[in-house]
KOLGU-4560 file (N, C-alpha, C; in nm, 3 decimals, padded with zeros to 5 digits):
<recs>
<n_xx: 00.314 n_yy: -00.428 n_zz: -00.184 ca_xx: 00.174 ca_yy: -00.434 ca_zz: -00.221 c_xx: 00.124 c_yy: -00.577 c_zz: -00.203 mol: A seq: 1 type: UNK>
<n_xx: 00.002 n_yy: -00.589 n_zz: -00.159 ca_xx: -00.062 ca_yy: -00.719 ca_zz: -00.144 c_xx: -00.170 c_yy: -00.732 c_zz: -00.251 mol: A seq: 2 type: UNK>
<n_xx: -00.170 n_yy: -00.847 n_zz: -00.321 ca_xx: -00.272 ca_yy: -00.875 ca_zz: -00.421 c_xx: -00.350 c_yy: -00.997 c_zz: -00.374 mol: A seq: 3 type: UNK>
<n_xx: -00.480 n_yy: -00.980 n_zz: -00.360 ca_xx: -00.565 ca_yy: -01.092 ca_zz: -00.320 c_xx: -00.648 c_yy: -01.133 c_zz: -00.442 mol: A seq: 4 type: UNK>
<n_xx: -00.632 n_yy: -01.259 n_zz: -00.481 ca_xx: -00.698 ca_yy: -01.309 ca_zz: -00.601 c_xx: -00.819 c_yy: -01.393 c_zz: -00.564 mol: A seq: 5 type: UNK>
<n_xx: -00.932 n_yy: -01.369 n_zz: -00.632 ca_xx: -01.045 ca_yy: -01.460 ca_zz: -00.619 c_xx: -01.102 c_yy: -01.483 c_zz: -00.758 mol: A seq: 6 type: UNK>
<n_xx: -01.110 n_yy: -01.612 n_zz: -00.793 ca_xx: -01.154 ca_yy: -01.650 ca_zz: -00.927 c_xx: -01.277 c_yy: -01.738 c_zz: -00.918 mol: A seq: 7 type: UNK>
<n_xx: -01.372 n_yy: -01.712 n_zz: -01.007 ca_xx: -01.494 ca_yy: -01.790 ca_zz: -01.014 c_xx: -01.520 c_yy: -01.818 c_zz: -01.162 mol: A seq: 8 type: UNK>
<n_xx: -01.485 n_yy: -01.938 n_zz: -01.206 ca_xx: -01.496 ca_yy: -01.978 ca_zz: -01.346 c_xx: -01.422 c_yy: -01.879 c_zz: -01.436 mol: A seq: 9 type: UNK>
<n_xx: -01.494 n_yy: -01.792 n_zz: -01.509 ca_xx: -01.427 ca_yy: -01.700 ca_zz: -01.602 c_xx: -01.418 c_yy: -01.558 c_zz: -01.547 mol: A seq: 10 type: UNK>
<n_xx: -01.453 n_yy: -01.540 n_zz: -01.419 ca_xx: -01.444 ca_yy: -01.407 ca_zz: -01.355 c_xx: -01.327 c_yy: -01.406 c_zz: -01.258 mol: A seq: 11 type: UNK>
<n_xx: -01.250 n_yy: -01.300 n_zz: -01.266 ca_xx: -01.134 ca_yy: -01.285 ca_zz: -01.177 c_xx: -01.140 c_yy: -01.148 c_zz: -01.111 mol: A seq: 12 type: UNK>
<n_xx: -01.121 n_yy: -01.147 n_zz: -00.979 ca_xx: -01.112 ca_yy: -01.021 ca_zz: -00.905 c_xx: -00.976 c_yy: -01.016 c_zz: -00.838 mol: A seq: 13 type: UNK>
<n_xx: -00.906 n_yy: -00.904 n_zz: -00.858 ca_xx: -00.780 ca_yy: -00.881 ca_zz: -00.789 c_xx: -00.799 c_yy: -00.760 c_zz: -00.699 mol: A seq: 14 type: UNK>
<n_xx: -00.786 n_yy: -00.781 n_zz: -00.569 ca_xx: -00.794 ca_yy: -00.672 ca_zz: -00.471 c_xx: -00.652 c_yy: -00.625 c_zz: -00.444 mol: A seq: 15 type: UNK>
<n_xx: -00.629 n_yy: -00.496 n_zz: -00.468 ca_xx: -00.495 ca_yy: -00.440 ca_zz: -00.453 c_xx: -00.488 c_yy: -00.361 c_zz: -00.323 mol: A seq: 16 type: UNK>
<n_xx: -00.379 n_yy: -00.382 n_zz: -00.249 ca_xx: -00.363 ca_yy: -00.313 ca_zz: -00.121 c_xx: -00.222 c_yy: -00.257 c_zz: -00.111 mol: A seq: 17 type: UNK>
<n_xx: -00.212 n_yy: -00.129 n_zz: -00.077 ca_xx: -00.081 ca_yy: -00.066 ca_zz: -00.061 c_xx: -00.052 c_yy: 00.033 c_zz: -00.172 mol: A seq: 18 type: UNK>
<n_xx: 00.068 n_yy: 00.021 n_zz: -00.232 ca_xx: 00.113 ca_yy: 00.114 ca_zz: -00.334 c_xx: 00.141 c_yy: 00.040 c_zz: -00.464 mol: A seq: 19 type: UNK>
<n_xx: 00.087 n_yy: 00.092 n_zz: -00.573 ca_xx: 00.115 ca_yy: 00.038 ca_zz: -00.706 c_xx: 00.209 c_yy: 00.137 c_zz: -00.773 mol: A seq: 20 type: UNK>
<n_xx: 00.339 n_yy: 00.106 n_zz: -00.767 ca_xx: 00.441 ca_yy: 00.197 ca_zz: -00.817 c_xx: 00.550 c_yy: 00.120 c_zz: -00.892 mol: A seq: 21 type: UNK>
<n_xx: 00.661 n_yy: 00.184 n_zz: -00.918 ca_xx: 00.769 ca_yy: 00.123 ca_zz: -00.995 c_xx: 00.817 c_yy: -00.008 c_zz: -00.933 mol: A seq: 22 type: UNK>
<n_xx: 00.817 n_yy: -00.014 n_zz: -00.802 ca_xx: 00.865 ca_yy: -00.133 ca_zz: -00.731 c_xx: 00.765 c_yy: -00.249 c_zz: -00.739 mol: A seq: 23 type: UNK>
<n_xx: 00.635 n_yy: -00.217 n_zz: -00.730 ca_xx: 00.534 ca_yy: -00.323 ca_zz: -00.721 c_xx: 00.461 c_yy: -00.352 c_zz: -00.852 mol: A seq: 24 type: UNK>
<n_xx: 00.474 n_yy: -00.264 n_zz: -00.952 ca_xx: 00.406 ca_yy: -00.286 ca_zz: -01.080 c_xx: 00.442 c_yy: -00.421 c_zz: -01.143 mol: A seq: 25 type: UNK>
<n_xx: 00.571 n_yy: -00.462 n_zz: -01.140 ca_xx: 00.603 ca_yy: -00.594 ca_zz: -01.198 c_xx: 00.531 c_yy: -00.710 c_zz: -01.128 mol: A seq: 26 type: UNK>
<n_xx: 00.502 n_yy: -00.694 n_zz: -01.000 ca_xx: 00.427 ca_yy: -00.797 ca_zz: -00.925 c_xx: 00.286 c_yy: -00.812 c_zz: -00.983 mol: A seq: 27 type: UNK>
<n_xx: 00.218 n_yy: -00.699 n_zz: -01.007 ca_xx: 00.084 ca_yy: -00.704 ca_zz: -01.064 c_xx: 00.089 c_yy: -00.756 c_zz: -01.207 mol: A seq: 28 type: UNK>
<n_xx: 00.189 n_yy: -00.714 n_zz: -01.282 ca_xx: 00.204 ca_yy: -00.758 ca_zz: -01.420 c_xx: 00.219 c_yy: -00.910 c_zz: -01.426 mol: A seq: 29 type: UNK>
<n_xx: 00.303 n_yy: -00.966 n_zz: -01.338 ca_xx: 00.324 ca_yy: -01.111 ca_zz: -01.333 c_xx: 00.196 c_yy: -01.183 c_zz: -01.293 mol: A seq: 30 type: UNK>
<n_xx: 00.125 n_yy: -01.128 n_zz: -01.197 ca_xx: -00.002 ca_yy: -01.187 ca_zz: -01.152 c_xx: -00.103 c_yy: -01.193 c_zz: -01.266 mol: A seq: 31 type: UNK>
<n_xx: -00.113 n_yy: -01.085 n_zz: -01.342 ca_xx: -00.207 ca_yy: -01.080 ca_zz: -01.455 c_xx: -00.167 c_yy: -01.179 c_zz: -01.564 mol: A seq: 32 type: UNK>
<n_xx: -00.039 n_yy: -01.186 n_zz: -01.597 ca_xx: 00.006 ca_yy: -01.280 ca_zz: -01.700 c_xx: -00.025 c_yy: -01.423 c_zz: -01.660 mol: A seq: 33 type: UNK>
<n_xx: -00.010 n_yy: -01.451 n_zz: -01.532 ca_xx: -00.030 ca_yy: -01.586 ca_zz: -01.481 c_xx: -00.175 c_yy: -01.630 c_zz: -01.484 mol: A seq: 34 type: UNK>
<n_xx: -00.269 n_yy: -01.536 n_zz: -01.462 ca_xx: -00.407 ca_yy: -01.581 ca_zz: -01.437 c_xx: -00.513 c_yy: -01.526 c_zz: -01.533 mol: A seq: 35 type: UNK>
<n_xx: -00.475 n_yy: -01.460 n_zz: -01.642 ca_xx: -00.577 ca_yy: -01.405 ca_zz: -01.733 c_xx: -00.628 c_yy: -01.503 c_zz: -01.838 mol: A seq: 36 type: UNK>
<n_xx: -00.562 n_yy: -01.616 n_zz: -01.856 ca_xx: -00.608 ca_yy: -01.714 ca_zz: -01.955 c_xx: -00.749 c_yy: -01.761 c_zz: -01.923 mol: A seq: 37 type: UNK>
<n_xx: -00.840 n_yy: -01.747 n_zz: -02.019 ca_xx: -00.977 ca_yy: -01.794 ca_zz: -02.003 c_xx: -01.067 c_yy: -01.700 c_zz: -01.924 mol: A seq: 38 type: UNK>
<n_xx: -01.013 n_yy: -01.587 n_zz: -01.880 ca_xx: -01.092 ca_yy: -01.491 ca_zz: -01.803 c_xx: -01.165 c_yy: -01.398 c_zz: -01.899 mol: A seq: 39 type: UNK>
<n_xx: -01.297 n_yy: -01.383 n_zz: -01.878 ca_xx: -01.375 ca_yy: -01.291 ca_zz: -01.961 c_xx: -01.420 c_yy: -01.168 c_zz: -01.883 mol: A seq: 40 type: UNK>
<n_xx: -01.404 n_yy: -01.173 n_zz: -01.751 ca_xx: -01.442 ca_yy: -01.059 ca_zz: -01.667 c_xx: -01.335 c_yy: -01.038 c_zz: -01.561 mol: A seq: 41 type: UNK>
<n_xx: -01.266 n_yy: -00.923 n_zz: -01.569 ca_xx: -01.162 ca_yy: -00.889 ca_zz: -01.473 c_xx: -01.206 c_yy: -00.768 c_zz: -01.392 mol: A seq: 42 type: UNK>
<n_xx: -01.198 n_yy: -00.779 n_zz: -01.260 ca_xx: -01.228 ca_yy: -00.668 ca_zz: -01.171 c_xx: -01.103 c_yy: -00.636 c_zz: -01.090 mol: A seq: 43 type: UNK>
<n_xx: -01.065 n_yy: -00.509 n_zz: -01.092 ca_xx: -00.957 ca_yy: -00.462 ca_zz: -01.005 c_xx: -01.022 c_yy: -00.382 c_zz: -00.892 mol: A seq: 44 type: UNK>
<n_xx: -01.012 n_yy: -00.435 n_zz: -00.771 ca_xx: -01.070 ca_yy: -00.368 ca_zz: -00.655 c_xx: -00.960 c_yy: -00.285 c_zz: -00.588 mol: A seq: 45 type: UNK>
<n_xx: -00.977 n_yy: -00.152 n_zz: -00.591 ca_xx: -00.873 ca_yy: -00.062 ca_zz: -00.542 c_xx: -00.909 c_yy: 00.003 c_zz: -00.408 mol: A seq: 46 type: UNK>
<n_xx: -00.998 n_yy: -00.061 n_zz: -00.334 ca_xx: -01.043 ca_yy: -00.004 ca_zz: -00.208 c_xx: -00.927 c_yy: 00.021 c_zz: -00.111 mol: A seq: 47 type: UNK>
<n_xx: -00.829 n_yy: -00.068 n_zz: -00.110 ca_xx: -00.717 ca_yy: -00.057 ca_zz: -00.016 c_xx: -00.590 c_yy: -00.002 c_zz: -00.083 mol: A seq: 48 type: UNK>
<n_xx: -00.603 n_yy: 00.045 n_zz: -00.207 ca_xx: -00.486 ca_yy: 00.098 ca_zz: -00.278 c_xx: -00.466 c_yy: 00.244 c_zz: -00.239 mol: A seq: 49 type: UNK>
<n_xx: -00.346 n_yy: 00.277 n_zz: -00.190 ca_xx: -00.319 ca_yy: 00.412 ca_zz: -00.139 c_xx: -00.249 c_yy: 00.501 c_zz: -00.240 mol: A seq: 50 type: UNK>
<n_xx: -00.178 n_yy: 00.441 n_zz: -00.337 ca_xx: -00.096 ca_yy: 00.521 ca_zz: -00.428 c_xx: -00.087 c_yy: 00.451 c_zz: -00.563 mol: A seq: 51 type: UNK>
<n_xx: -00.086 n_yy: 00.531 n_zz: -00.671 ca_xx: -00.076 ca_yy: 00.478 ca_zz: -00.806 c_xx: 00.020 c_yy: 00.565 c_zz: -00.886 mol: A seq: 52 type: UNK>
<n_xx: 00.126 n_yy: 00.504 n_zz: -00.940 ca_xx: 00.224 ca_yy: 00.579 ca_zz: -01.019 c_xx: 00.207 c_yy: 00.549 c_zz: -01.168 mol: A seq: 53 type: UNK>
<n_xx: 00.290 n_yy: 00.612 n_zz: -01.250 ca_xx: 00.283 ca_yy: 00.589 ca_zz: -01.395 c_xx: 00.315 c_yy: 00.444 c_zz: -01.430 mol: A seq: 54 type: UNK>
<n_xx: 00.401 n_yy: 00.380 n_zz: -01.353 ca_xx: 00.432 ca_yy: 00.239 ca_zz: -01.377 c_xx: 00.308 c_yy: 00.153 c_zz: -01.355 mol: A seq: 55 type: UNK>
<n_xx: 00.230 n_yy: 00.187 n_zz: -01.253 ca_xx: 00.105 ca_yy: 00.117 ca_zz: -01.227 c_xx: 00.004 c_yy: 00.141 c_zz: -01.337 mol: A seq: 56 type: UNK>
<n_xx: -00.002 n_yy: 00.266 n_zz: -01.386 ca_xx: -00.093 ca_yy: 00.299 ca_zz: -01.497 c_xx: -00.060 c_yy: 00.215 c_zz: -01.621 mol: A seq: 57 type: UNK>
<n_xx: 00.069 n_yy: 00.196 n_zz: -01.647 ca_xx: 00.110 ca_yy: 00.118 ca_zz: -01.763 c_xx: 00.059 c_yy: -00.026 c_zz: -01.753 mol: A seq: 58 type: UNK>
<n_xx: 00.069 n_yy: -00.085 n_zz: -01.636 ca_xx: 00.023 ca_yy: -00.224 ca_zz: -01.616 c_xx: -00.130 c_yy: -00.231 c_zz: -01.631 mol: A seq: 59 type: UNK>
<n_xx: -00.200 n_yy: -00.132 n_zz: -01.577 ca_xx: -00.347 ca_yy: -00.128 ca_zz: -01.589 c_xx: -00.388 c_yy: -00.112 c_zz: -01.735 mol: A seq: 60 type: UNK>
<n_xx: -00.318 n_yy: -00.028 n_zz: -01.808 ca_xx: -00.347 ca_yy: -00.009 ca_zz: -01.951 c_xx: -00.324 c_yy: -00.137 c_zz: -02.029 mol: A seq: 61 type: UNK>
<n_xx: -00.216 n_yy: -00.207 n_zz: -01.999 ca_xx: -00.187 ca_yy: -00.335 ca_zz: -02.067 c_xx: -00.297 c_yy: -00.437 c_zz: -02.036 mol: A seq: 62 type: UNK>
<n_xx: -00.344 n_yy: -00.439 n_zz: -01.912 ca_xx: -00.452 ca_yy: -00.531 ca_zz: -01.874 c_xx: -00.581 c_yy: -00.496 c_zz: -01.950 mol: A seq: 63 type: UNK>
<n_xx: -00.608 n_yy: -00.365 n_zz: -01.963 ca_xx: -00.728 ca_yy: -00.322 ca_zz: -02.036 c_xx: -00.720 c_yy: -00.365 c_zz: -02.182 mol: A seq: 64 type: UNK>
<n_xx: -00.604 n_yy: -00.349 n_zz: -02.243 ca_xx: -00.587 ca_yy: -00.390 ca_zz: -02.383 c_xx: -00.609 c_yy: -00.540 c_zz: -02.399 mol: A seq: 65 type: UNK>
<n_xx: -00.555 n_yy: -00.618 n_zz: -02.305 ca_xx: -00.573 ca_yy: -00.763 ca_zz: -02.308 c_xx: -00.721 c_yy: -00.799 c_zz: -02.293 mol: A seq: 66 type: UNK>
<n_xx: -00.788 n_yy: -00.735 n_zz: -02.197 ca_xx: -00.928 ca_yy: -00.768 ca_zz: -02.171 c_xx: -01.019 c_yy: -00.718 c_zz: -02.283 mol: A seq: 67 type: UNK>
<n_xx: -00.980 n_yy: -00.616 n_zz: -02.357 ca_xx: -01.059 ca_yy: -00.573 ca_zz: -02.474 c_xx: -01.070 c_yy: -00.686 c_zz: -02.575 mol: A seq: 68 type: UNK>
<n_xx: -00.969 n_yy: -00.774 n_zz: -02.580 ca_xx: -00.968 ca_yy: -00.886 ca_zz: -02.674 c_xx: -01.049 c_yy: -01.005 c_zz: -02.624 mol: A seq: 69 type: UNK>
<n_xx: -01.060 n_yy: -01.019 n_zz: -02.492 ca_xx: -01.121 ca_yy: -01.142 ca_zz: -02.440 c_xx: -01.239 c_yy: -01.120 c_zz: -02.345 mol: A seq: 70 type: UNK>
<n_xx: -01.279 n_yy: -00.997 n_zz: -02.324 ca_xx: -01.391 ca_yy: -00.976 ca_zz: -02.233 c_xx: -01.398 c_yy: -00.832 c_zz: -02.187 mol: A seq: 71 type: UNK>
<n_xx: -01.419 n_yy: -00.814 n_zz: -02.054 ca_xx: -01.432 ca_yy: -00.678 ca_zz: -02.002 c_xx: -01.354 c_yy: -00.664 c_zz: -01.872 mol: A seq: 72 type: UNK>
<n_xx: -01.318 n_yy: -00.538 n_zz: -01.842 ca_xx: -01.246 ca_yy: -00.508 ca_zz: -01.719 c_xx: -01.315 c_yy: -00.392 c_zz: -01.648 mol: A seq: 73 type: UNK>
<n_xx: -01.331 n_yy: -00.405 n_zz: -01.518 ca_xx: -01.394 ca_yy: -00.302 ca_zz: -01.436 c_xx: -01.301 c_yy: -00.269 c_zz: -01.320 mol: A seq: 74 type: UNK>
<n_xx: -01.293 n_yy: -00.141 n_zz: -01.289 ca_xx: -01.217 ca_yy: -00.097 ca_zz: -01.172 c_xx: -01.316 c_yy: -00.045 c_zz: -01.069 mol: A seq: 75 type: UNK>
<n_xx: -01.305 n_yy: -00.096 n_zz: -00.946 ca_xx: -01.402 ca_yy: -00.061 ca_zz: -00.842 c_xx: -01.334 c_yy: 00.001 c_zz: -00.721 mol: A seq: 76 type: UNK>
<n_xx: -01.414 n_yy: 00.075 n_zz: -00.643 ca_xx: -01.373 ca_yy: 00.129 ca_zz: -00.513 c_xx: -01.248 c_yy: 00.216 c_zz: -00.521 mol: A seq: 77 type: UNK>
<n_xx: -01.248 n_yy: 00.310 n_zz: -00.615 ca_xx: -01.133 ca_yy: 00.398 ca_zz: -00.634 c_xx: -01.146 c_yy: 00.518 c_zz: -00.539 mol: A seq: 78 type: UNK>
<n_xx: -01.039 n_yy: 00.545 n_zz: -00.464 ca_xx: -01.040 ca_yy: 00.661 ca_zz: -00.374 c_xx: -01.020 c_yy: 00.790 c_zz: -00.455 mol: A seq: 79 type: UNK>
<n_xx: -01.046 n_yy: 00.903 n_zz: -00.393 ca_xx: -01.039 ca_yy: 01.032 ca_zz: -00.462 c_xx: -00.900 c_yy: 01.060 c_zz: -00.520 mol: A seq: 80 type: UNK>
<n_xx: -00.797 n_yy: 01.026 n_zz: -00.447 ca_xx: -00.660 ca_yy: 01.053 ca_zz: -00.491 c_xx: -00.629 c_yy: 00.978 c_zz: -00.620 mol: A seq: 81 type: UNK>
<n_xx: -00.664 n_yy: 00.852 n_zz: -00.626 ca_xx: -00.636 ca_yy: 00.770 ca_zz: -00.745 c_xx: -00.731 c_yy: 00.809 c_zz: -00.858 mol: A seq: 82 type: UNK>
<n_xx: -00.854 n_yy: 00.845 n_zz: -00.826 ca_xx: -00.947 ca_yy: 00.892 ca_zz: -00.929 c_xx: -00.891 c_yy: 01.018 c_zz: -00.996 mol: A seq: 83 type: UNK>
<n_xx: -00.828 n_yy: 01.103 n_zz: -00.919 ca_xx: -00.767 ca_yy: 01.224 ca_zz: -00.974 c_xx: -00.655 c_yy: 01.188 c_zz: -01.072 mol: A seq: 84 type: UNK>
<n_xx: -00.577 n_yy: 01.086 n_zz: -01.039 ca_xx: -00.471 ca_yy: 01.039 ca_zz: -01.130 c_xx: -00.534 c_yy: 00.990 c_zz: -01.261 mol: A seq: 85 type: UNK>
<n_xx: -00.642 n_yy: 00.912 n_zz: -01.251 ca_xx: -00.711 ca_yy: 00.862 ca_zz: -01.370 c_xx: -00.765 c_yy: 00.979 c_zz: -01.454 mol: A seq: 86 type: UNK>
<n_xx: -00.821 n_yy: 01.079 n_zz: -01.387 ca_xx: -00.879 ca_yy: 01.193 ca_zz: -01.459 c_xx: -00.772 c_yy: 01.277 c_zz: -01.529 mol: A seq: 87 type: UNK>
<n_xx: -00.664 n_yy: 01.308 n_zz: -01.459 ca_xx: -00.557 ca_yy: 01.391 ca_zz: -01.515 c_xx: -00.489 c_yy: 01.323 c_zz: -01.634 mol: A seq: 88 type: UNK>
<n_xx: -00.476 n_yy: 01.190 n_zz: -01.628 ca_xx: -00.409 ca_yy: 01.116 ca_zz: -01.736 c_xx: -00.502 c_yy: 01.077 c_zz: -01.850 mol: A seq: 89 type: UNK>
<n_xx: -00.633 n_yy: 01.102 n_zz: -01.835 ca_xx: -00.728 ca_yy: 01.065 ca_zz: -01.938 c_xx: -00.771 c_yy: 00.920 c_zz: -01.932 mol: A seq: 90 type: UNK>
<n_xx: -00.732 n_yy: 00.850 n_zz: -01.829 ca_xx: -00.767 ca_yy: 00.708 ca_zz: -01.817 c_xx: -00.916 c_yy: 00.687 c_zz: -01.792 mol: A seq: 91 type: UNK>
<n_xx: -00.986 n_yy: 00.793 n_zz: -01.745 ca_xx: -01.130 ca_yy: 00.779 ca_zz: -01.724 c_xx: -01.204 c_yy: 00.757 c_zz: -01.856 mol: A seq: 92 type: UNK>
<n_xx: -01.141 n_yy: 00.796 n_zz: -01.967 ca_xx: -01.201 ca_yy: 00.774 ca_zz: -02.098 c_xx: -01.177 c_yy: 00.633 c_zz: -02.150 mol: A seq: 93 type: UNK>
<n_xx: -01.076 n_yy: 00.565 n_zz: -02.094 ca_xx: -01.036 ca_yy: 00.433 ca_zz: -02.142 c_xx: -01.093 c_yy: 00.322 c_zz: -02.054 mol: A seq: 94 type: UNK>
<n_xx: -01.098 n_yy: 00.349 n_zz: -01.925 ca_xx: -01.134 ca_yy: 00.245 ca_zz: -01.827 c_xx: -01.281 c_yy: 00.254 c_zz: -01.788 mol: A seq: 95 type: UNK>
<n_xx: -01.335 n_yy: 00.140 n_zz: -01.742 ca_xx: -01.467 ca_yy: 00.137 ca_zz: -01.681 c_xx: -01.447 c_yy: 00.143 c_zz: -01.531 mol: A seq: 96 type: UNK>
<n_xx: -01.485 n_yy: 00.255 n_zz: -01.470 ca_xx: -01.464 ca_yy: 00.274 ca_zz: -01.327 c_xx: -01.599 c_yy: 00.286 c_zz: -01.259 mol: A seq: 97 type: UNK>
<n_xx: -01.621 n_yy: 00.201 n_zz: -01.160 ca_xx: -01.748 ca_yy: 00.201 ca_zz: -01.086 c_xx: -01.727 c_yy: 00.249 c_zz: -00.944 mol: A seq: 98 type: UNK>
</recs>
């Protein structure tokens, strides 16, 4: 998986490309731990994300919990396949998806 980071003061956007699964979830987790300090607006751009597993959902949920304490998190450009994963797991009730 490729993660492209762009930060502007207190706003952070992470563009995810490839597969977010058991193998790559620790990569996203490490990226979030490294760069969430002082961030009040987090955007996860999933336009190039092809697959999302339960391991990826766990990392996204942890990021949402962290951002609930310090600001807001938005998920953008979700494809139909990943939106279905969010809907089946109930994540559409927890996350802000645009």
